[in-house]
Structures are given as structure tokens and as C-alpha cells.
N, C-alpha and C positions, 0 to 999 in steps of 0.2 A: 720816814722810811716806809716803803710800801710793804704790804703783807708778804709778797714773794721774797723781797730782800730780807725781811725779818726772819723768815723761816728757812730760807735756802741753806744756810750753814747747818741747820738741824737735819734737813733732808739728807744732805751729803754725809754727815756723821752717822746718821741712822742707817743709811744704805750701805755705807762702807762696812759696817758690822753685819748688816742683814744679808747682803748678797751672797757671801760664802755659805751662810746657813740655808739660804734659799736653794742654792745648788746642791747642798748636802741633802736637804729634805726632798728636793725634786729627784735626786738620785735614788732615794729610797722609794719614792712613789713610782719611779720608772721601773724598778724591780717588781713592784706590785702589778703594774701594768703588764710587764712581760710575763709574769706568772699567770695573770688572768688570760692574756692572749694565748699563751702556749697551752695552758690547761683547757681553755675553751675549745681548742682544736681536738681535744680528747673526747668531748661530748658534754651535753647539758647536765647530766648527773655529776660528772666530775667537777664542773664549774660550780654547781650547787653545793657540793661537798666542801670545796675550798672556801666558799662563802660562809658556810655554817661553822666549819672548824676554825676559821680565822676570827669569826665573831667571838667565839669562846676564848680562843688564845689571847686575843687582845685585851680581855678583862685583866688577866694577870700581867700582861706586857705593859699596860699603861700604869698599873700600880707601881711597879718597880721604876719605870721611867719617871713618873710624876714625883715619887719620893726622892729620886736622885737629883731632881731639879732644885730641891731646896737648898743645895750647897751653893748654887750660882750667886744669888744675891748676897749671901753671907761672905763668900770669897770676894765678890766685887767690892762690897763696902769696906772690907779689911784691906784689900789690895791697894785701893786709892789712898789709904792712910799709911802706905809703905811699911806695913807690919808683915814682912815676908815670912818670918818664922811661924807666925800665927797662921798665915795662909797655908803653909806646908802642913801644919798640925790639923787644920780643918780638912785638907785634902786627904791625909792619912785616915782620919776618922770617917770620912765619907765613904772610902773604899770598904772599910769594915762594916759600916751601916748598910751599904748597898748589898753586900754579900750575905749578911745575916737575913735581910729581907727576902732576897731572891731565893734563898734556900727554903724558907717557909712557903713562899708563893709556889715554887715548883712542886713541892709535896702536895699542896692543896689542889693544884691544877691537874696533877697526874691522877689523884683520887677522883676528881670530877669526871675524868674520861670514862669511868665505869657507869656513869649515869646519862651519857649523851643519847642513849637509845630511848630515853623516857621523856623526850622533849617534843614529841609530835612531828618529827621529821620522817620522810619516806625511808624505808629500810635500805634501799639501794644507796641512798645518800649517806646514811650512818656507816654502812660497811666500808665506804671509801674514806669517810672523814676521820674515823678514830685513829688508824695507824698514821695518817698524815699529821694529825694533831700531836700525837705522842712524840714523834721524832722532832717536831718543831719545838717542843719544850727544851730539848737539848741545846738550843741556840740561845736560851735566856742567860745563863751564867756568863759566857764570853761577852754577850752584848752589854750586860750591865757593867762589866769592867770597862768596856769602851765608853759607856755612858758616864762613868765616874771621871775618866780622863776628859771627856768632852765638856762636862759641866764645870770642871776646874778651869779648863782653857777659856771657856766663855766668861767665867768670872774675872779672869785677868785681861779680858778684852780680845782674845785671839780666837777667831772663828774659822780661819783659813785651813788650818791643819785638819780639822774634822771634815771639812769639805773634800780635801784631797783623798783622805783615807776612805771616806764614804763612796766617792766616785770609783776609786780603785776596787773596793769590795763589791760594789754593785755591778761593775763590768764583769768581774769574776763570777758573780751570782748568775747573771744572765747567760754567760757562756756555759756554766755548769748546768743551768736549767736545760739549755738546748741539748747538751750532751747526754744528760741523765734521764730527762723526760722521754726523749725520742730514741735513745740508744745509738748515739753516733760515735765514730772513731773506736769501734770495738767494744764499747760499753753496752750492757744489756738495757733494753727498753724498760724503764722503771715507772713511767707515768707520773702520777701525783707523788709517789714516794721519792722519786728523783728530785722533784721540786723542793720537798722538805729537806732532803739531804744537802742540796745545793745551798739552801739558806743557812744551815748549820755551819758548813765549811766557810762560807763567806763571812759569817759573824765571828768565827774564831780568828780569821785574818785581821779583824779590825783592832782589837786590843794589842795584838802582836805588833802591828804597824806603829801604834802609839809608843810602845816600849822601845822600839828601835829609834824613833825620832827623839824621845826623851834622852836616850843614851848618847845620841849624836849631838844634841844641843846642850851645852853646859849650863845655859841660862835656865833651862827646864830641869836638868838633872839635879841642880842644887836643891830643889824641893824634896827630892828623894833623900838627899843627904840630911835633911832636917828630920827624917823619919826616925823614930826610936820607940822602944816599948813604953817609955815614960809618957810619951805624947798621947797614947790612947787615954781617952778621958770620958767618963760617964757623963760629965757636964756637956761636953761637945756632942756626944751621942744624943743627949736630950735636946740640945739646940737644933741639931740636924733633923731630929724627929718632929720637933715643934714646927719646923718649916716644911719639911718634905712630906710628912704624912697627910696634912690637910690638902696639899697639892695632889698627892696620890689618890686621896679619897675623892677629891673633886673630879679628877680624871676618871676614877673608877665609876662614879655615878653616871658620868657621860657615857662611858663605854658600856656599862651594864644596860643603860637605857637603849643605846643603839643595838646592842646584842639582843635584847628582848624584842626590839622591833624587828630584827632579822629573823628571830624565831617566829614572830607573828607572820612575817612575810612567807615563811616556810609553810604555814598552814594553807596558803593559797596555791601551793604546788611548785614543782621544780622550775617552771618557766618564770614565775614571779621571782623566785629566789635568784635565778641566774641574771635576770634583768636588774634586780636590786644590787647584785654584786658588781655588775659592770658600771651602772650609774654611780654607785658608791665609790668605786675605784677611780673613775674620772673626776668626781667631785673631790676626792682625797688628793688627787694630783694638783688641781688648782689651789687647794687649801695649803699645800706645802710652801708656796711663796708667802702666804699670810703668816704661817708659822715662823718663817725667817724674820719677818718684820716684828712679830711678837717677841722672839728671842732677843733681837737687837734692842727692843724697847726695854726689856728686863735689864739688860746689861747697861744701857745708857742711863736709865732711871736710877739703878742701884749705884752707879758711879757718882751721879749728881747728888743722890741722897747721902752718900758717904761723906762728901765734902760740904754738905748743907747748902748747895746752890739750888734753892727751890724754884726760882723763876725758870732756870734752864731745865730743871726736871720737868716742869709743866710743859714747856715748849717741846722738849724731846718726845713727850707723850702725845702732844697734839700733832706733831709732825708725822708720827706713825699713823695716827688716825686719818690724817689727810691722805697719806699714801695708800692706805688700805681701802678707803672709799673709792679712789680712782681705779685701783686694780680690780676690786670686786665687781664694780659696774661693768668694766670691760669684759671680765670673764663671763658674767651673766649674759651679756649680749652674744658672745661667741658660742656659748652652750645652746642658746635658742637657735641661732643661725645654722649650726652644724649638728643639730640633734638627730637628723636622719642619716648622717654620714658616719658619725662616731661609732655607733653600735656595730657597723660592718667590720671594724677592726677586731672585734672580739668573738663574733658568732655568725654562723650561717643560718641559724634557725630563724625563720621569719617571725615567729611569735615572740621570741626573745628580743629581736631587733625592734619590733613595734613597742613592746613593753619598755625597753630601755629609752627609746625616743621620748615617750611620755614622761618618764622619770627625770630625764635631763632638764625638762622644763621646770619641774619642781625644784631641782638642784639650783637652777638659775635664780629662782625666787629667793632662796635663802643665802645666796652668796654674800650679800652685803651684811646681813646679820652675823653670819659665821665669821667674817673678817673683823667686824667691830668687837665681837665678844672675845675673840682670842687676843687681840691687841690690848683690850681693856684688862684682861687677865695678866698679860705680860707687864703692863705698867704697874699694876697693884703688887705683883710679885717683887718687882724692883724696889718697892717701898716696904717689903716684908709683910704686906697685908695679904694673908692667905686664908684666914678663917671665914671672912665674909664671902669670898668667892665660893668656898665650899658650901656655905648655906645657900647661896644663890643657885648652885648646881642642883641641890636637892629640890628647891622650889621649881626651877624651870624644866628640869628633865624628868624628875620623878612625879611631880604633882601637875605638870602641864603637858609635857611631851607625850608621856606614856598614855595617860587617860584620853587625851585628844586623839592620838593615833589609834587607840583601841576602838573608841566610839566611831570615828570616821571609817576606819578600815573594816572592822568586824560588825559592829551594831548597825551602821548605816550601809554596810555592804559595798564600800568603795574600794575594797581590796588594798593592794600595795600603795596606790595613790593616797588613800586615806591615812595609811601609816606615815607617809612622807609629809602629809599636812601637819601631823603632830610635830615633826622636826621643825617645820617653819615656825609654828607658834612658840615652841620652846626656845629656839635660837633668838628670835626677835626680843622676847622678854629678857633673856640673858644679856643680850647686847645693851639694852636700855639700862639695866641695873648696874652692870660692870662699868660702863662708861660714865654713868652718873656718879658712881662712887669715886672714880679716879678724879673727876672734876671737883668734887667736894673736898677730898683729902688734899689735893695739890693746892687748892685755893686756901684751905685752912693753914697749910704749912707756910705759904707766902705771907699771909696776914699775921 
């Protein structure tokens, strides 16, 4: 049997699960693109303010998202064993766990808004960023409820419903952006505040859609029928915390690192910050497809792990690595080829366009590493291995990315390009460590 024949069934199965996640993630990235394009028309300071506020907001955002992701492998391994009441119990406890966490995170993040003016950013940027940031916090509770539904559905192998809901909410978000930012159809022109309000409204829609679908489909509503007060369990809360909190912490380390890098970029002025925001948004858009492959890897690996089919587990992971290598190299080529045209979508400022063009080359360099590290993460999560990736994140992002970025950007006076060199070093080391660990564990399981 040839290599292609051996892996073709695994490519198909992985892509069947991954494609809906890709569209859902691309939908979210499209909203970020639309936000950046529309806010970019308001001016360079507005674009810089969105970049700064978003960098701070995403610290809390990824904590709650990462922690909620711990339920997926637990549900996946339980579901393939046909323990449906247990699946319902885990789902019920995951909702409680997510809401307790988001309550604490929102309080801390709101308090943080009073210190945003002490982070070395231009005054005109801070004035715009703070109200935008505070309104954005209101979108976290409804989004985490959506996330609880989504992780449950991914655990049982269904990724399509999240795709449909996300696309619907994102179309609504873009439309509301246009209406509220620029004051169309009789609404006042609200600028950046309009963008944040549009985000809140669209994120409220998302869990509401899931509730309607669950009520409509009896095969899903049965899990709600399993809910009861007796099902709430300290033991299950601990299990979810043992899986979710390391994932949340690992994602927190990454996000804090990138947020600190954004703060460093702000030291070089509004033009550097605006270029950084555009290049980061474009890179995040290409990254969404990779996130889809990673999520599919977690699902496929957790199911194979649950039934103890370790050779298929290893091949499912390898298939995702093959797919991400091909995709990442293609994206890197496109970013280099169109580096001078892409910035024109976001800004008319020639200095911002030039800065973005340079940063897109840097983004192309780390595409492969970014893809490999996130698929490696997905495979390890499917096997409930979450503590080592957390340690790797500390090493790669705190001890490599930040120091290298600071030395190149500030000490060697390379500016924002130097900060992005730190990204490259950190991501390539992370990719090596995560993929190597997956190879070792899967090989040990087979033996």
C-alpha cells in the first residue's frame, strides 16, 4: 500500500471534521478583518486604539476559551464509550465551570481598564481604547455559553452546527458594524463604540441560536433531560479544571506574550502599532484554517484514544501534520507575493502600508511553525496531555519570544521588525517540542 493510499482515509476523516471548524474560525477572522478595515477608515489613532484594546481584551478572552476547551477530550472519550448520561453530566458541569470562571475574569479585566493609561501608549490612543474595551467585556458571558455548547458538540463529533451559527452571527456583526460605526439607516455615527456594541449583540445571538437548535433536535435535547441538581459534582469540576486550566494557562502565556509585544510595538508610535494590527489580523486570518485542523485533530485523537486504537490515533495526528505543512507553505508564498497589495485594503496612510508590507514577510516566515505547533497542541489535548504543553508555552514564549523580541526590537533598535523576530524564534521552538512529544507518546502507546 502506498503512502497516499495509507493516509487518504485519515485525510478525509480529519477534513470532514475540520472543514466546518475552519469556516467557523474564518468567519470570526472575517469579522476581525471587517472591524480592522472599517475602523481603519476612521484614522490611524482609531486603528491603533483597537489594536491596543484588543491585545488586552484577548488576555481574558483566551483564558475562558482555553479553560472551556478542556471538556472536549473528556466528552469525546466518554461519548465513544456510549456513556450518554455521563456525557450529559460533564456538559452540565462544564457550563457551571465556564460561568464561574468568566465571572472572575470579567471582574479582573474591568479593574485592569483603570491602569491602561500607565502602559506607555499615546494619550490619544488611550482615550479611544478604554471605552471600546469596557463595552467589549460585556460580550464575554454570552460568548462563553456559546463556547460551552460548541465544545460539547465537538466532543460528540459535530462541528457543523457551530459553523452555521458562527457564520450567521458574523454576518450580523459585519452588518451592525457598518450601521453603527458610520451611522447608517438613521442610527447615530458611533465610530469605535459602534464596533464594540455590534460585537456584543452578535455574541448574544450565538448561544440563543444553540438553545433553539437543541430544543428543535430531540437527539440533543435529551442531554438537557439528563440535567439535575444531583449531577453537579465537585469531582467533575476538579476534572474539568485539571484539563481546562492548563490549556487556559498555556493560551494565557501565549496571549500575554503577544500582548506585551503589542505594548512594545506601541513604544515605536501609532504607525508601527497600526501596521502591527493589520499584519497580525491578516496572519490571524490564515491561522484560522490551521485552528480548524487542530480542533479536528483533538476530536479524532480523543475518539481513537477512547477506544484504545493507538495506531489509528498516531495516523490521525500525522495526517493533520501533513495537511498543515502543505497549507502553511502555500500561505507563506501568498503573503510574500501580495505583501504590497494586502495593506491597501486597510489603510491609505503610506507609512502604515510600508510598515505592514515588511511585517507580512515576517508573518510568512513563521507560518509553518505556527501551523505545526497548534496541530501538535491539538493532538496532545486529544490524549489529555495538557501539562507539558503548558510548560513548553512558558519556555518558548516567556523565556524565548519576549527576550529575543526585546533585544532585537529595543536594544538593537530594529523596531517592530525586531519584535516579530521574537515571534519567529518562539514559534519554531514550540513547534519542535510539541510535535516531538506527540511522536514520543503515540509511539509509546503503540508499543
